[in-house]
C-alpha positions in Angstrom: -20.1 14.7 -4.1 -17.7 15.6 -6.9 -19.0 17.9 -9.6 -17.4 19.7 -12.5 -17.6 22.9 -10.5 -15.9 21.5 -7.3 -12.7 20.4 -9.1 -10.2 21.9 -11.5 -10.6 19.5 -14.5 -7.5 20.9 -16.2 -5.3 20.0 -13.2 -6.8 16.6 -12.4 -4.5 13.9 -13.7 -7.3 11.3 -14.1 -10.7 11.3 -15.8 -13.6 12.6 -13.7 -15.3 9.2 -13.6 -12.2 7.6 -12.1 -11.8 10.4 -9.7 -15.3 9.9 -8.5 -14.7 6.1 -8.0 -11.5 6.9 -6.0 -13.4 9.4 -3.9 -16.2 7.0 -3.0 -14.1 3.8 -2.7 -13.6 1.9 0.6 -10.1 0.8 1.5 -10.0 -2.4 -0.4 -11.6 -1.0 -3.6 -9.2 2.0 -3.4 -6.2 -0.3 -3.3 -7.4 -2.0 -6.5 -8.3 1.2 -8.3 -5.0 3.0 -7.7 -3.0 -0.2 -8.5 -4.2 0.1 -12.1 -3.0 3.8 -12.4 0.6 4.2 -13.7 2.8 5.3 -10.8 3.7 8.7 -12.1 0.0 9.6 -12.7 -0.8 8.1 -9.3 1.8 10.4 -7.7 0.2 13.4 -9.4 -3.2 12.2 -8.3 -1.9 12.0 -4.7 -0.7 15.6 -4.8 -3.9 16.8 -6.5 -6.0 15.2 -3.8 -3.7 16.3 -1.0 -4.0 19.9 -2.1 -7.8 20.0 -1.5 -8.8 20.2 2.1 -11.8 17.9 1.8 -9.6 15.3 0.1 -6.4 15.7 2.0 -6.6 12.3 3.8 -7.4 10.6 0.5 -4.4 12.1 -1.0 -2.2 10.6 1.7 -3.8 7.2 1.1 -3.0 7.4 -2.6 0.5 8.6 -1.8 1.1 5.6 0.5 0.9 3.5 -2.7 3.7 5.6 -4.4 7.4 5.5 -4.1 9.4 8.5 -2.8 11.0 8.8 -6.3 7.7 8.9 -8.1 6.3 11.6 -5.7 9.6 13.6 -5.9 9.6 13.4 -9.7 6.0 14.5 -10.0 5.9 17.2 -7.3 9.4 18.0 -6.1 9.8 18.9 -2.4 6.0 18.8 -2.0 6.1 15.1 -3.1 8.7 14.4 -0.5 6.6 15.9 2.2 3.5 14.0 1.0 5.5 10.8 1.0 6.7 11.4 4.6 3.2 12.2 5.8 1.7 9.2 4.1 3.9 6.9 6.1 2.7 8.3 9.5 -0.8 8.0 11.1 -3.2 10.6 9.8 -3.8 13.8 11.9 -6.4 16.1 10.4 -5.1 19.6 9.7 -6.0 22.2 12.2 -6.0 25.1 9.8 -4.5 27.4 12.4 -7.3 26.7 15.0 -6.2 26.1 18.5 -8.2 24.3 21.2 -7.9 25.0 24.8 -5.7 22.3 26.5 -8.1 22.0 29.4 -11.8 22.4 29.0 -13.9 22.9 32.2 -16.7 20.5 32.5 -20.1 21.7 33.6 -21.7 19.8 36.4 -24.8 20.1 38.4 -23.2 18.9 41.6 -22.2 21.5 44.1 -22.4 25.3 43.8 -20.4 28.2 44.9 -22.8 28.9 47.7 -22.4 25.5 49.4 -25.0 23.5 51.3 -26.0 26.5 53.5 -28.3 27.9 50.8 -30.2 24.8 50.3 -33.7 25.1 51.8 -34.7 22.5 54.4 -38.2 22.2 53.2 -39.4 21.7 49.6 -42.1 24.4 50.0 -39.4 27.0 50.8 -38.7 27.4 47.0 -42.2 28.7 46.4 
């Protein structure tokens, strides 16, 4: 949910009600909403959204509807980077986290003791 506290109203290039509609829009509605925004303002909106971790992907979706020239004019080198990323499939940011390449799965089959420690009778466990 977007609130006045969760965004910087001074930096946001569109009114709060439009930002809320963009935030909640499905893919088709988003295309229609951003088509009505002038391209320079749309480029600034893409950079604004891109700069917030919880709206990063949305920023790339908006940037996909912008030209390289508009993004470069609005944001300089950052605009160029956003443009390039918006043309690739989305990969969520890792924020410096690394995950182990191989994760050991836990199974109940087998043990380090082998079959020799399995009692022959069920009452042997008591």
